N, C-alpha and C positions, 0 to 999 in steps of 0.2 A: 504494500499500500504506500501511496505517496500523498503527502498533505500540502495544505497551503503554505506551511512554512517554507517548503522547498520550491513552491511555485515561484516565489518572487525572491528566493534567496539567492545570493551570489554564488555562481557555480564554483565548484571545488573546494572553496574555502570553508564551506560550511557555516557561512555567516549570512546575515541579512544586510543588504546595503540599498540605501536610496530608494526603497519602496516599501509598501506596506505589506507584510506578508503574515503567515500564519504558522501553524506548527504542527508536528506529529505525524507520521507516515502515511498520508492519505493516497488517493487514486486519481483525484482530479487535478487538472493541470491546464493553467491559463496558457493558451497558445493560439498564435495567428498562423501557425504552421500545420493545418490539419492533415490527417492522414498518416501521421506518424513519421513524417519526413525528418530528416536530421540535417543540421548544418555543422560546420567545423570552422575552427580557427587554429592555424598551425604556427607553433613557435618554431622558427627556423634558427639555423646555426648562428651564433654570435660569439662574442669575446668573453671569457670567463671572467667574472668580478667578484669583489668581495661581498657576501651576503651577509655578514655579520654573524654567521654560525660558526662554531668551533670546527664543524665538519665542511666548511665551505671549500677548503683546498683538496677534498677528497671526493667529493660527490660526483665528479664527471667520471671517475674512474671506470665505472661499469659501462657507461656510455663510450669511452674511449676504446676500451677493449672490444666492444661490441662492433665497432667501426673500423677495426683493424684490417679487415679484407677490402676496405676502400668503400664500402656502402654503408650509409648512415642507418642506423637501427630506428624504426619507427615506434613510438609508444603512444597509445590512444588513451585519453582520460575522458571519462563522460561527465556531462553536466546537462542541466534541463534548460529549456529556451529561456533567453534573457533579453531585455531591451538594450539599445545602444549604450545608455549610460551604464548599465551594470557590466556589459562586456568590456567597455572602456576601463573600468575600475579593476575588473578581473584581470585584464591584460597587464595593467601596471603592478599589481600586487602577486599575480600568480605567473601569467604566461612569460612576461619578460624576465623575472628571476630565475624561472625555470631554463630558459633559454641560455642565460649566462652560465648557469651552474652545470648544464649538460649540453655544451656546444655541439658535441658529435651526435646528438640524438634529435630526431625529428619528432617533436612532441605536438600532438594534435589534441585540441580540446574539442570534443565532439558534443554537439548539443542535440538533445532528444527532445521530441515534442511531448512525450509522456513516459510513464514507467513501463507500459506495455510495449513500446517501441524497443526499449532496452532489452526487456524480457525475452521479446521474439529473437533478437539478434542472439543472445546469449544462449537461449535454448536450442539454437540452431548450430551451435558449435563456433560462433564468432563473437562479436562484441568487443568492447574497449578492454584494454589491459587493466586499467584501474576504474573500478566503479564507485561513483559518489551515490551512496544510497541513503535511505532516510533514517536509518538508525538500527539498533539490534534486531527489532522485530522484522524489518525489512530484510535484513542479511539473512536471517533465519530461514525465510522462504527460499532463498538462493542456496542456502547451506543444505537444505532438505533434499534439494535435487542435485546435489554435488557440484553446484556451478562456481564456488568460490574456493579458493585455497585456504588450508589451515595455515596460519601465520606464525606458528610457534617456533619454527626454525629461525625465522627473520627476527621474532621478539628476542630470541636468545642472543643473536648476533648483535643486534642494535641496542639491547638493553631497554626495550619498550616497557617492560613491566615495572621498572623503576622510574620512568619518565611521567606517567599520567597518575591522576588521582585514582585510587583503588576503586571508587564507586564506579567511575567511567569506564575503567579498563576491564574490570570484572564483568561489567554488563555486556562487553563485547564477545564473550564466550558463549558458544552454543553446543551443548552435548559434550562439554569438557574440552572443547577446542576453540582456539582464538581465531576467529573468522574475519575480523575487521578491527579498524582502529577509530576512537571517537573523534569526530572532526571538530567539535566545539561543544560547549555546554550552555544550557539555557534554563530558564525557570518561569514558573507562573507567579505572577505578581498582581497587585491592585495598583492601577494608575489612578491618581487623583487630579483633576484640573483645578489648580490652585486658585485660578481667577474666580471660578464658580464657587468654590468652597469659601473664599474670602468674602465675595459679594453677599453671601448668605449667612456669613458668619458661622460657618459649620467647621468643627475640628476634626481632624483625621482621627477615625476610631482606632482605638488600641485593641479593643476586645470584640468578640462576636456579638455580644449583648449591645455594645455601643453602635456597632454596624447595624444592627437591626433597627434600633432607635433612629439612627440617621436615615436609613432607607424610607422609613415612614414620614420623616420630615421632608425628605426630597420629594416624595410623591405628593405630599400636601401642597408643596411649591409649585406643582404643575411639571417637574421634570422627571426623567427616567432615572431611577436610582442608579442602575448598573446597565450601561449598554452591552448588548450582545447580538450577534446575528451569525447565522449559518446558511443563508439562502443558497449561495453557490458552492458551498462546501458543508456537507452534512456533518462530517466528521469533527468540525470544530467543537462539537460538544465534548470532545474528550478534554478540552482545556477545563470545562466545568466539573466533570466527574473526579477528573485526577486532583483538582484543587479541593473539591469537598471531601473526598476520601482521605487525602493526605492531611488537610488542615483540621478537619472536624471529626473524622474518626481517629485519625493519628497515624503517623508512620510506622510504629510499632504493631498496630492493628493490621495494616495493609501487609507488612512483611510476614506477620503470622498468617494471614490468608493465603499469601503466595507460597509459604512454605509448608502449609498443611496443617497448622496448629489450631486454625480458627476457620470459620466459613464467612463469605461476604453477605450471606443471608442473616447473620447475627447482628445485634447491635454490638458496638456502635456504628459498624459500616451501614447498616440499614438506616439508621438514625440519619446519617450523613447524606445518604441519597434522598431521604425523605425531605430533608431541609432543602436540598437543591430543587426538587420538584415543587414543594411548597413556595419557595421564594419566587420561582418562575410563575407559578399560578397566581401569586399576589401582585404580580406585575413588577416586583422588584428587579427581576432579571430580564431585560429585553422587553418590557412592557406588554407581555404575552404575545409579542409578534416576531419573535426571533426568526421564524422560517421565512420571513419576507424580508429580512434585513440581511445584506451581505456583510462579510467581514470588512470590506472597505467602508460600507455605511456606518459601521459600528465605530470605526476610528473617525469618521467625519462627525458623527454625533457627539463623540467625546471632545473633540478639537473645537467644534463651533459652539459649545456651551450647552448642548441640550441634555446633558448628563454630566454628573461631578465624577462619576467612578466608571472604570473599565477592568474587568478581569481578562488580562491577556498576557501573552508571553513576552520576555525580554526581548525577543526578536522584533517586536513592534516599535521599539524606541527609535531605530533609524528612520524608519518610514514616518513617524511622527515628526521627527526633526526635519526631515527632507520636504514633507508635503505641507506641514503645518508649522512652519517655523515661529509663528507668533504664539502658538499655544504654550502656555506655562504650565508645567505638570511635574509631578514627583512619582516615583514608584516605590512601593513599600510592600513587605510580607502581608498576607492576609491578616486582618485583625484576628487575633488568637482566641482559641478556646482555652480558658485559664487553666483547665485541668491538663491540657496537652502542651501549651506553650507555642511559641512562634515556630512556624514551619514553612519552608520554602520548596514546593515540588521541583524537583530537578529533572533534566533529561539530556542525553547527548543530543545535539542538534543534527547529527547525521553520522554516516560511517563511511569510511573508504574500505573497500575490499578488493582483492585481486581476482581477476577472472581466471577460474579453472582452466580456460581455454587459451590463455596467454603464453605466447612463446617466449615472452621476456619477463618472467615472474621476478627474477633476480633484480633486473632493472627497475621494475615497478616497485619493489620494496625499497630500494635505494632513494628512489624519488619521493616515496612517502616519508622516509627517515629525513631527507632534506626539508621537506614542508615542515615537519615538526621540530626541526632544530635550528632552523633559520630565523631566530627569534627577533632580530632587529627588523626583518621584512614583516613579521607577524605584528609587532607593536606598531609599526608604522600604519598597517592596514587597519588596526582597530582605532587608532587616534584619528586618521585621515579620512577613512571610509565607513567606520562603524561596524567592521567585522566583529563577530562574536569571537571570544577567546578560546583557544585550545584548552582542554583541561588537564593542563601540565602542572606538575607540583612546583616547578621552578617559575611559574608565571608570577610576575611582579607588578601589582596594580600601580606601584609607584611609577613605572615607566609610562603611564598613560596620562600623566600631567600635562596639562594644555588642552586636552580635548574638551568637548562640551561638558559642562559640570553635571548635567542630567544624566548623561551616559556614564560618566566617571563614578557618580554616586551608585548608579545601578550595578556596574561591575564590582564595585566595592561591596555592595550588598550580597552579590552572588558569592564573592570570595569569603566574606565573613559567615554566611550561612554555612559553607563548606567547612570552614575551620572550626565552627561551633557544633557541627554535626546536626545542624536544623534541616536535615535533608528529607524531603517527601518524595513521592513516586509519580512520575508522569507515565501514562499508559504506553506511549509509543516507544518507551525504553524498557519498562519494567513488567509490563503485562503480557501474558501470552497472546500471540498475534490473532488467533482466532477469537479470542475473548474480546480483544479491542474492536475488532471488526464488528462483531455482535453488539457491543455496547455502543459504538458509534451510529449503527443503522438503527437502533431502538430508543434511545434517549428521547428524541422528539415523540416518540410514542407515549412515553411517560407524561410528557408534558401535556399532549392532547387526549389523554385518558384512553388511549387505545390499548394498553396494557397496565397491568399494576406493578408497584414497586416489588412485590413478592414474586411474581412472575418473572420479572426482569432479572432479578438477583439469583433466582432458582437457575435459570438458564445460564447465567453468568458463571455461577459456581460450576457447572458442568465442564467448562473449558478449564477451569482451574484444576478440577480433578483430573482431566485428561492430560494436562501438561506434567503434573506431577507423576502420573502414571508412566508416562512415555519419556520422562526425562528432558522435556524441552522447556521447562520454566526458566525464564530469565533469572540471573543472580542479582540478588537485592543486597545492598551493602548493610 
């Protein structure tokens, strides 16, 4: 599945840039290129340059050896369709640095109209060498079909196990094997339009009870308490249920469910889903019209002052800055349940995997290692273009001084939550893929009284049981 996050995400970097996007591995894809056609951008030969990485002097070794017979090796990296601005930014922070680091390799960035186009190529024995996928649940679908390589050998060679935060790295395993690397990390937060809040004299709520009281006041003032919409991407509902389960049932409860010590049909998990449904039916979330509001609309409602609050991912921040630069906002963790404490639902923003069909797997692994070790390039991409950070233990938020203060505050929030272990679980990284598909397709049914919470959770539990039985449950930290 492929989701809105990656629709507007910058290709390959696993980050959102200059456009409003969404999150979590869905199947819909904005595209002006119908029919699954692909486009490509090739990074031609160039002069090696200092990339700011300790490995910069050696990254071209594999490419040089491969080209010793006089022919340049070709390496193809997938991404999804992007507009001209996105491509220009990607070229600056990805294409050109790769060209300089691997001067003897013909690196092609191949854009796919949608996930199905990529899947068809790979299933037929072809496809790109490096696949930029939507996250661990997406990678698992390719791993089930033996279409991605076990990266264990490369992880040992390059020391990847010591490079990433454990929660992100361990989530990249499937059936005991490392099939991908996390491209970035992101989380679910509450955005507050500070102009609207100040105009009405509202304080940012610290607790769930304070949030409920505020939503009632907002409604009385004729505004939408929390904007939400999923008209063009049904799966955006996973932003909601991931947030409610993590923040109002609690990460310990979610982990117990996914590891078989509890069931999602029991309280407090059931109570958190009931809260989500009740808030929607009260009009607190989306004014009971989210099915007719797009994810683009919800951001517009927020930025134009029709609502003071928005539950959205950290990926939305770059789009807010680019599309609505006059909007003043802050992002915070969800108001806490005082018995649980503050929680920030985390996810990996995507995943790099090596195609099992690739004739140049060693070179592909070296390219991946370069991307994760060329930190000067990475810091520049975050400061200047709003890329999401890689989940690296050596990541230093102090290197981001000088960037937009709202983004800097958000990245600091993410880093602090990691350090304090305030980690919740987003479905596109930590839920069984079949379970997530079912939940995404049926949450609107809960809102519209087409099925009950009990029915919804009983069916969801079946996917948990199946994943535990067959050993395909994602690893939760």
